C-alpha positions as CSV (number, residue, x, y, z in Angstrom):
1,M,54.4,-62.6,13.1
2,K,57.1,-60.4,14.3
3,L,56.9,-58.2,11.3
4,K,53.1,-57.9,11.7
5,N,53.6,-56.9,15.4
6,E,56.1,-54.2,14.4
7,Q,53.8,-52.8,11.9
8,E,50.9,-52.8,14.3
9,Q,53.0,-50.9,16.9
10,K,54.1,-48.4,14.3
11,V,50.5,-47.6,13.4
12,K,49.5,-47.5,17.1
13,A,52.3,-45.2,17.8
14,G,51.0,-42.6,15.4
15,R,47.3,-43.0,16.5
16,Y,45.2,-41.7,19.3
17,G,41.9,-43.2,20.5
18,K,39.8,-45.1,18.0
19,N,40.1,-42.7,15.0
20,F,42.7,-40.0,15.3
21,G,46.3,-39.3,14.1
22,G,48.0,-41.1,11.3
23,Q,49.9,-39.9,8.2
24,Y,48.0,-38.5,5.3
25,V,50.6,-36.8,3.2
26,P,52.1,-37.1,-0.4
27,E,54.6,-39.9,-1.0
28,T,57.2,-37.2,-1.3
29,L,57.0,-36.6,2.4
30,M,56.7,-40.3,3.7
31,T,60.5,-41.0,3.5
32,E,61.2,-37.7,5.3
33,L,58.7,-38.4,8.0
34,E,60.1,-41.9,8.5
35,K,63.6,-40.2,9.0
36,V,62.3,-37.8,11.4
37,N,60.5,-40.4,13.3
38,K,63.6,-42.6,13.4
39,V,65.8,-40.0,14.8
40,F,63.2,-38.8,17.4
41,N,62.8,-42.3,18.8
42,E,66.6,-42.9,18.8
43,L,67.3,-39.6,20.6
44,K,64.4,-38.7,22.9
45,D,65.8,-41.0,25.6
46,D,69.5,-40.7,24.6
47,A,71.5,-39.4,27.5
48,A,73.6,-37.0,25.5
49,F,70.6,-35.6,23.7
50,K,68.7,-35.1,26.8
51,A,71.6,-33.4,28.5
52,E,72.0,-30.9,25.6
53,L,68.2,-30.2,25.6
54,H,68.2,-29.8,29.3
55,E,71.1,-27.4,29.2
56,L,69.4,-25.2,26.5
57,L,66.0,-25.2,28.3
58,N,67.5,-24.2,31.7
59,N,70.4,-21.9,30.7
60,Y,68.9,-20.3,27.4
61,A,65.1,-20.6,27.7
62,N,65.0,-19.8,31.4
63,R,63.4,-23.0,32.7
64,P,62.0,-24.1,35.0
65,S,59.1,-21.6,34.5
66,L,57.6,-20.3,37.7
67,L,54.5,-21.9,39.3
68,Y,52.9,-18.7,40.9
69,Y,50.2,-18.6,43.5
70,A,47.7,-16.1,42.3
71,K,46.7,-14.8,45.7
72,N,44.8,-11.8,44.5
73,M,42.7,-13.7,42.0
74,T,42.1,-16.4,44.5
75,E,40.8,-14.0,47.2
76,D,38.8,-12.1,44.6
77,L,37.1,-15.0,43.1
78,G,36.5,-16.7,46.5
79,G,36.8,-20.4,45.6
80,A,39.6,-22.6,44.6
81,K,43.3,-21.7,44.9
82,I,44.7,-20.6,41.7
83,Y,48.2,-21.2,40.5
84,L,49.6,-19.8,37.3
85,K,52.2,-21.7,35.2
86,R,54.2,-18.8,33.9
87,E,55.3,-19.8,30.4
88,D,55.1,-16.2,29.6
89,L,58.4,-15.8,31.5
90,N,60.3,-18.1,29.1
91,H,62.9,-16.5,26.7
92,T,60.9,-15.2,23.7
93,G,57.8,-14.9,26.0
94,A,55.9,-18.1,25.3
95,H,55.8,-22.0,25.6
96,K,56.8,-22.3,22.0
97,I,60.6,-22.3,22.7
98,N,60.3,-25.6,24.6
99,N,59.4,-27.5,21.5
100,V,61.5,-25.5,19.1
101,I,64.7,-26.3,20.9
102,G,64.0,-30.0,20.9
103,Q,63.0,-30.1,17.1
104,V,65.9,-28.0,16.1
105,L,68.3,-30.3,17.8
106,L,66.7,-33.2,15.9
107,A,67.2,-31.2,12.7
108,K,70.9,-30.8,13.5
109,H,71.3,-34.5,13.9
110,L,69.6,-34.9,10.5
111,G,72.1,-32.5,8.9
112,K,69.5,-30.0,8.0
113,K,70.7,-26.4,7.2
114,R,67.4,-24.6,6.8
115,L,64.3,-24.3,9.1
116,I,60.8,-23.5,8.2
117,C,57.7,-23.1,10.3
118,E,54.2,-21.8,10.4
119,T,53.0,-19.3,12.9
120,G,49.7,-17.5,13.8
121,A,50.2,-15.2,16.7
122,G,53.9,-15.1,15.9
123,Q,55.2,-16.6,19.0
124,H,56.3,-20.0,17.4
125,G,57.9,-18.0,14.5
126,V,59.8,-15.8,17.0
127,A,61.0,-18.9,18.8
128,T,62.1,-20.7,15.8
129,A,63.8,-17.6,14.3
130,T,65.6,-17.3,17.7
131,I,66.9,-20.8,17.8
132,A,67.8,-20.7,14.1
133,T,70.1,-17.8,14.9
134,L,71.6,-19.5,17.9
135,M,72.4,-22.5,15.8
136,G,73.5,-20.7,12.7
137,M,70.8,-22.0,10.5
138,E,68.6,-20.4,7.7
139,C,64.9,-19.7,8.7
140,E,61.8,-18.9,6.7
141,V,58.4,-18.3,8.6
142,F,55.1,-18.8,6.8
143,M,52.4,-16.5,8.2
144,G,48.9,-15.7,7.0
145,E,48.7,-12.2,5.6
146,E,45.9,-11.4,8.0
147,D,48.1,-12.5,10.9
148,T,51.0,-10.4,9.8
149,K,48.6,-7.4,10.2
150,R,47.3,-8.4,13.5
151,Q,50.8,-9.2,14.9
152,R,53.0,-6.7,13.3
153,L,55.4,-6.6,16.4
154,N,56.1,-10.3,16.1
155,V,56.7,-9.9,12.3
156,Y,59.3,-7.2,13.1
157,R,60.9,-9.4,15.8
158,M,61.3,-12.3,13.4
159,N,62.9,-10.0,10.8
160,L,65.2,-8.6,13.4
161,L,66.3,-12.1,14.3
162,G,67.3,-12.7,10.8
163,A,64.3,-14.9,9.5
164,K,62.4,-14.3,6.3
165,V,58.7,-13.9,7.0
166,K,56.6,-15.0,4.0
167,A,53.0,-13.6,4.0
168,V,50.6,-16.2,2.8
169,T,48.0,-14.7,0.6
170,T,45.9,-17.9,-0.3
171,G,42.7,-19.1,1.3
172,S,41.6,-17.1,4.4
173,R,45.2,-15.8,4.9
174,V,45.4,-17.1,8.4
175,L,47.1,-19.9,10.3
176,K,45.7,-22.9,8.4
177,D,47.0,-21.4,5.1
178,A,50.4,-20.9,6.6
179,V,50.5,-24.6,7.6
180,N,49.4,-25.5,4.0
181,A,52.2,-23.3,2.5
182,A,54.8,-24.7,4.9
183,L,53.9,-28.2,4.1
184,Q,54.2,-27.5,0.3
185,D,57.6,-26.0,0.8
186,W,58.8,-28.9,2.9
187,A,57.6,-31.3,0.1
188,S,59.5,-29.6,-2.5
189,R,62.8,-29.1,-0.5
190,S,63.0,-31.7,2.2
191,E,66.7,-32.6,1.4
192,D,68.0,-29.7,3.3
193,T,64.9,-28.5,5.3
194,F,63.3,-29.4,8.5
195,Y,59.8,-28.4,9.2
196,V,59.5,-27.2,12.8
197,M,55.9,-27.8,13.6
198,G,54.6,-25.4,16.2
199,S,51.4,-27.2,17.5
200,A,50.5,-30.7,18.3
201,V,49.0,-31.2,14.8
202,G,50.1,-32.6,11.5
203,P,51.1,-36.1,10.4
204,A,52.9,-38.5,12.8
205,P,55.3,-38.1,14.5
206,F,54.7,-34.4,14.9
207,P,51.9,-34.6,17.6
208,E,54.0,-37.0,19.6
209,M,57.2,-34.9,19.3
210,V,55.4,-31.8,20.2
211,K,53.8,-33.4,23.3
212,H,57.2,-34.9,24.3
213,F,59.0,-31.5,24.2
214,Q,56.1,-29.5,25.7
215,S,55.4,-32.0,28.6
216,V,58.2,-30.3,30.5
217,I,55.3,-27.8,31.5
218,S,53.3,-30.4,33.4
219,K,56.3,-32.3,34.6
220,E,57.5,-29.1,36.2
221,S,54.1,-28.0,37.5
222,K,53.5,-31.4,39.1
223,K,56.7,-31.3,41.0
224,Q,56.4,-27.6,41.9
225,L,52.9,-28.0,43.3
226,Q,54.0,-31.0,45.3
227,E,56.7,-28.8,46.8
228,Q,54.3,-25.9,47.5
229,A,51.1,-27.6,48.5
230,G,52.0,-31.3,48.9
231,R,49.4,-32.5,46.5
232,L,48.1,-32.9,43.0
233,P,45.9,-30.1,41.6
234,D,42.2,-30.7,41.3
235,M,42.1,-29.1,37.8
236,V,44.5,-28.1,35.1
237,V,43.3,-25.4,32.5
238,A,45.0,-24.3,29.3
239,C,43.9,-22.7,26.0
240,V,43.6,-24.9,22.9
241,G,44.1,-23.9,19.3
242,G,46.0,-26.7,17.7
243,G,46.9,-27.8,21.2
244,S,50.7,-27.7,21.9
245,N,50.4,-25.6,25.2
246,A,47.4,-27.7,26.5
247,I,48.9,-31.1,25.7
248,G,52.1,-29.9,27.4
249,S,50.1,-28.8,30.4
250,F,48.1,-32.0,30.6
251,A,50.7,-34.6,29.7
252,A,52.0,-35.6,33.2
253,Y,48.4,-35.6,34.6
254,I,46.7,-37.8,32.0
255,Q,47.3,-41.0,34.0
256,D,46.0,-39.1,37.3
257,P,42.2,-39.7,37.2
258,T,41.6,-37.2,40.1
259,V,43.0,-34.3,38.0
260,K,40.3,-32.7,35.7
261,L,41.8,-31.5,32.5
262,V,40.0,-28.6,30.8
263,G,40.9,-27.2,27.3
264,V,39.6,-23.7,26.5
265,E,38.8,-23.1,22.9
266,A,38.2,-19.8,21.1
267,A,34.4,-19.4,20.8
268,G,34.9,-16.1,18.9
269,K,31.5,-14.4,18.6
270,G,29.7,-17.4,20.1
271,V,30.0,-21.2,19.7
272,Q,26.6,-21.4,17.8
273,T,27.7,-18.6,15.3
274,D,29.8,-18.9,12.1
275,K,32.4,-16.7,13.9
276,T,34.0,-19.3,16.1
277,A,37.0,-21.6,16.2
278,A,35.5,-24.0,18.9
279,T,36.5,-27.2,17.1
280,I,35.7,-29.8,19.7
281,E,32.1,-28.4,20.3
282,R,31.4,-27.8,16.6
283,G,33.7,-29.8,14.5
284,T,33.4,-33.2,12.9
285,V,35.9,-35.9,12.1
286,G,37.9,-35.3,8.9
287,I,41.4,-35.4,7.4
288,F,43.5,-32.2,7.0
289,H,47.1,-31.2,7.3
290,G,48.2,-34.8,7.3
291,M,46.2,-36.0,10.2
292,K,42.7,-37.4,11.1
293,S,41.1,-35.3,13.7
294,M,38.2,-32.9,14.5
295,F,37.8,-30.0,12.1
296,M,35.5,-27.2,11.2
297,Q,34.2,-28.4,7.8
298,N,31.2,-28.6,5.6
299,E,29.3,-31.8,4.6
300,D,31.7,-32.2,1.7
301,G,34.7,-32.1,4.0
302,Q,35.8,-28.7,2.9
303,I,37.4,-26.7,5.7
304,N,35.1,-23.8,6.8
305,P,36.5,-20.4,7.7
306,V,36.9,-19.9,11.5
307,Y,37.3,-16.8,13.5
308,S,38.9,-15.6,16.8
309,I,40.3,-12.4,18.1
310,S,43.4,-14.6,18.8
311,A,45.6,-15.2,15.9
312,G,47.1,-18.2,17.9
313,L,43.7,-19.9,18.5
314,D,42.3,-19.2,14.9
315,Y,42.7,-22.8,13.6
316,P,40.0,-24.9,12.1
317,G,41.0,-28.1,13.7
318,V,42.7,-29.5,16.9
319,G,45.5,-31.9,17.5
320,P,44.6,-35.7,17.3
321,E,45.3,-36.5,20.9
322,H,43.0,-33.7,22.1
323,A,40.3,-35.2,19.9
324,A,40.9,-38.6,21.5
325,L,40.9,-37.1,25.1
326,A,37.5,-35.5,24.2
327,E,36.2,-38.7,22.8
328,C,37.0,-40.7,25.8
329,N,35.9,-37.9,28.2
330,R,39.4,-37.7,29.8
331,A,39.4,-34.0,29.0
332,Q,36.7,-31.5,28.8
333,Y,36.8,-28.7,26.1
334,V,34.8,-25.4,26.6
335,G,34.5,-22.3,24.5
336,I,35.3,-18.7,25.6
337,T,34.1,-15.8,23.5
338,D,36.2,-12.7,22.4
339,D,34.4,-10.5,24.9
340,E,35.1,-12.8,27.7
341,A,38.8,-13.2,26.8
342,V,39.2,-9.4,26.4
343,A,37.7,-8.9,29.9
344,A,40.1,-11.5,31.3
345,F,42.9,-9.7,29.7
346,D,41.9,-6.6,31.9
347,Y,41.2,-8.7,34.9
348,I,44.6,-10.5,35.2
349,A,46.5,-7.3,34.5
350,K,44.6,-5.4,37.3
351,E,44.5,-8.3,39.8
352,E,47.9,-9.8,39.3
353,G,50.0,-7.2,37.4
354,I,50.4,-9.6,34.5
355,V,49.9,-8.8,30.9
356,A,49.0,-12.2,29.5
357,A,48.7,-13.2,25.8
358,I,45.0,-13.1,24.6
359,E,45.4,-16.9,23.9
360,S,46.1,-17.4,27.5
361,C,43.3,-15.1,28.6
362,H,40.8,-17.5,27.2
363,A,41.9,-19.9,29.9
364,V,41.9,-17.2,32.4
365,A,38.3,-16.3,31.6
366,Y,37.3,-20.0,32.3
367,V,39.1,-19.9,35.7
368,Q,37.1,-16.7,36.5
369,K,33.9,-18.8,35.9
370,I,34.8,-22.1,37.5
371,A,37.0,-21.1,40.5
372,P,34.0,-19.6,42.5
373,T,32.1,-22.9,42.2
374,M,34.8,-24.9,43.7
375,A,35.8,-25.4,47.3
376,K,38.5,-23.2,48.9
377,D,40.7,-26.2,49.6
378,Q,40.7,-27.2,45.9
379,I,43.5,-26.2,43.5
380,I,43.5,-25.1,39.9
381,I,46.7,-24.7,37.8
382,C,46.0,-22.4,34.8
383,T,48.9,-22.2,32.2
384,L,49.7,-18.8,30.8
385,S,51.0,-19.8,27.4
386,G,52.5,-16.5,26.6
387,R,52.9,-12.8,27.4
388,G,50.5,-10.1,26.0
389,D,52.8,-7.4,24.7
390,K,52.0,-8.5,21.2
391,D,48.2,-8.0,21.8
392,V,48.0,-4.6,23.5
393,A,47.5,-2.7,20.3
394,S,44.8,-5.1,18.9
395,I,43.0,-5.3,22.3
396,A,43.1,-1.5,22.5
397,K,41.6,-1.2,19.0
398,Y,38.9,-3.8,19.9
399,K,37.9,-1.5,22.7
400,G,37.9,1.5,20.5
401,V,41.2,3.0,21.6
402,Q,43.9,3.6,18.8
403,I,47.4,3.7,20.1
404,D,49.2,2.9,16.8
405,E,50.4,5.8,14.9
């Protein structure tokens, strides 16, 4: 009976809701996943590990990140008070470093010498390359060939930091293909390699680990808003691709029913078109990248191409916990088009003097819509997942302005 209970608990730990999560990987990776899960569960509450993680987050990554009252946006939109959780101010310019530090510390405890990762917009690749350099580890980044073109600045940054960037030329040559390539590499070389998963996706325990390390976002914002306003927010808004930024932004509020959680997906050219990445609205249940979740797929379970102006949101699935949160109506997921996100990119720059990542601007665009419908005594927290330096050239090109030589 005891063994059965332990097995049931193990399954439950990697599952979300009725259907989602799990481990759907080759046997070659099962043993390695068990090792990762074991060391994660041993260390996540260990005092020495937490102290080392805290020291790096605060003294290297520049945490806690600012919770900023966006006075100009609030006055202009004329509704709810808007607070911006400034993950763009972290070292390397995005939320990704929170999770990377935690996972690389686990890799050290496992005795790994080589790190690999996938990246879309490049921010996770930059963060992994940064921490690999800090820790004296080898690093290889898998990135879809199309994304290497869209994010040339971040490719250069990764190379500058000593990482090898491998352009993936299979499939649609975007983020999903980079994940495929990284998983294949890990399966062939797990003895010395740790896969630093960047989003809240993949086989267990990756979604749980990413949530754990990214939950620092919402733990901080909850404390900061109590200090600034003496209360909980009415709404938390964050962009969603695979979902690391959003699950980190939601984590500390999931058990607070008065706080509405809104994930903003990339609608691309429109949710009802084929040029979209709005998985929750358009996807169906399937198995891909080692997990059961919601995916953009055809009737035969083959993954469909997806599209977004944002390389970071251009993913055909969503993390299993987001699928479960949508299923039980604890979180709402909405689509924002390219045009709306680009308009928000301009808007937040002109209103608040912040050049935010195009991923984050999907969330900003939703705030522009929803804030005027809310009361002036209500509060929205919107997470800015990253800074927009990397996107300036591509946004200029989108608007017909060529600034690259």
